[in-house]
C-alpha positions as CSV (number, residue, x, y, z in Angstrom):
1,X,-6.6,26.9,20.7
2,X,-10.1,25.6,20.3
3,X,-11.0,24.8,16.7
4,X,-13.9,23.2,14.9
5,X,-12.6,20.0,13.3
6,X,-13.7,16.6,11.9
7,X,-12.8,14.3,14.8
8,X,-12.6,10.6,14.7
9,X,-13.9,9.9,18.2
10,X,-13.4,6.1,17.9
11,X,-13.9,3.4,15.3
12,X,-16.9,4.3,13.1
13,X,-17.8,7.4,15.1
14,X,-17.1,10.9,13.6
15,X,-18.1,14.3,14.9
16,X,-17.8,17.8,13.7
17,X,-17.0,19.7,16.9
18,X,-14.6,22.0,18.7
19,X,-11.4,20.4,20.0
20,X,-8.3,21.8,21.7
21,X,-5.3,21.9,19.3
22,X,-1.8,23.3,19.8
23,X,-1.4,26.9,18.6
24,X,2.2,27.8,19.4
25,X,4.1,29.1,16.5
26,X,7.8,28.3,16.7
27,X,10.6,30.2,14.8
28,X,10.7,27.6,12.0
29,X,7.0,27.2,11.6
30,X,4.1,28.6,9.6
31,X,0.4,28.9,10.3
32,X,-2.0,28.1,7.4
33,X,-5.6,28.9,6.9
34,X,-6.8,25.6,5.4
35,X,-8.5,25.9,2.0
36,X,-8.9,22.2,0.9
37,X,-8.3,18.9,2.5
38,X,-8.5,15.6,0.7
39,X,-9.9,12.4,2.3
40,X,-7.3,9.7,1.9
41,X,-7.7,5.9,2.1
42,X,-5.9,6.0,5.4
43,X,-8.6,8.4,6.8
44,X,-11.3,5.9,5.7
45,X,-9.2,3.0,7.1
46,X,-8.9,4.7,10.5
47,X,-12.7,5.3,10.5
48,X,-13.6,1.8,9.5
49,X,-11.0,-0.2,11.4
50,X,-9.8,2.2,14.2
51,X,-6.2,1.4,13.3
52,X,-3.6,0.8,10.7
53,X,-1.0,-1.7,11.8
54,X,0.5,-0.6,15.1
55,X,-1.2,2.9,14.9
56,X,-4.3,2.6,17.0
57,X,-6.9,5.4,17.6
58,X,-7.0,5.4,21.4
59,X,-8.3,9.0,21.8
60,X,-10.1,11.5,19.6
61,X,-8.1,12.5,16.6
62,X,-8.6,15.1,13.9
63,X,-8.5,13.5,10.4
64,X,-7.1,14.8,7.1
65,X,-3.6,15.1,5.9
66,X,-3.6,16.2,2.3
67,X,-4.1,19.9,2.5
68,X,-3.7,23.3,0.8
69,X,-4.3,26.7,2.1
70,X,-3.0,30.3,2.6
71,X,-0.1,31.3,5.0
72,X,-1.4,33.5,7.8
73,X,1.6,33.8,10.0
74,X,5.3,32.9,9.8
75,X,7.9,32.2,12.4
76,X,10.8,34.6,12.8
77,X,13.3,32.3,11.0
78,X,11.1,31.7,8.0
79,X,12.2,33.7,4.9
80,X,11.0,31.7,1.9
81,X,7.2,31.8,2.7
82,X,5.2,35.0,3.4
83,X,1.7,35.8,4.7
84,X,-0.7,35.4,1.7
85,X,1.3,32.6,0.0
86,X,-0.8,29.8,-1.3
87,X,0.7,26.4,-0.3
88,X,0.2,22.7,-0.3
89,X,1.6,20.9,2.7
90,X,3.6,17.7,3.1
91,X,1.9,15.5,5.6
92,X,5.0,13.6,6.6
93,X,6.9,14.9,9.6
94,X,10.5,13.8,9.6
95,X,13.1,14.2,12.3
96,X,15.1,17.1,10.8
97,X,18.3,15.8,12.4
98,X,17.9,12.2,11.1
99,X,20.3,10.8,8.6
100,X,17.5,10.3,6.1
101,X,16.3,13.9,6.3
102,X,19.8,15.2,5.9
103,X,20.2,13.1,2.8
104,X,17.0,14.4,1.4
105,X,15.0,11.2,1.7
106,X,13.0,12.1,4.7
107,X,10.2,9.8,3.5
108,X,12.2,6.7,4.5
109,X,13.1,8.2,8.0
110,X,12.1,5.4,10.4
111,X,11.0,8.1,12.9
112,X,8.7,10.0,10.4
113,X,5.3,10.8,11.7
114,X,2.2,11.7,9.7
115,X,-0.7,14.0,10.1
116,X,-3.9,12.1,11.1
117,X,-1.9,9.1,12.4
118,X,-2.0,8.6,16.1
119,X,-0.9,10.4,18.1
120,X,-0.6,13.3,15.6
121,X,-3.8,15.3,14.7
122,X,-4.7,15.9,11.1
123,X,-5.8,19.1,9.4
124,X,-9.5,18.9,8.7
125,X,-10.0,22.2,10.5
126,X,-10.1,25.8,9.3
127,X,-6.5,26.6,10.4
128,X,-3.5,24.7,11.2
129,X,-0.2,25.5,12.7
130,X,2.5,23.4,11.1
131,X,4.6,23.5,14.3
132,X,3.1,20.2,15.4
133,X,3.2,18.9,11.9
134,X,6.2,19.9,9.8
135,X,8.8,22.6,9.7
136,X,8.3,25.5,7.4
137,X,10.3,24.1,4.5
138,X,7.6,21.5,3.9
139,X,4.7,23.7,2.8
140,X,5.2,24.3,-1.0
141,X,3.9,27.3,-2.9
142,X,1.0,26.4,-5.3
143,X,-1.9,28.0,-7.1
144,X,-5.4,27.7,-5.6
145,X,-8.6,28.4,-7.5
146,X,-10.1,31.9,-6.9
147,X,-13.2,31.9,-4.8
148,X,-16.5,32.3,-6.8
């Protein structure tokens, strides 16, 4: 799927352009129309330094990982979220079969990946499929302000 997104092309170079992003929706996944994305210190750090520790921006990457939105589609195995639900999304992507995830402390999973951390794209784009980001149990229902 081509989507308009805020893309970090390389250190200190941003563009608002179309980029090819995964669009497959798996059985445990949800697709979300993005409403709001926060700019985090790590987004700024990737922009100014092109890397954080061993995570180096080597190719264009969509920024943004603190997001909320509205569910637009759900995978066949998703029963706790429905089209129209307002959600905020966890940017950490644990390995669901890891010991840490099974113990409920996925944030210390050594294999956890994060949105907008190479090589994973972020979500500063109008819609996002969580399949490349996180399983459906990570978006959490939340209220969003009504449009003016």
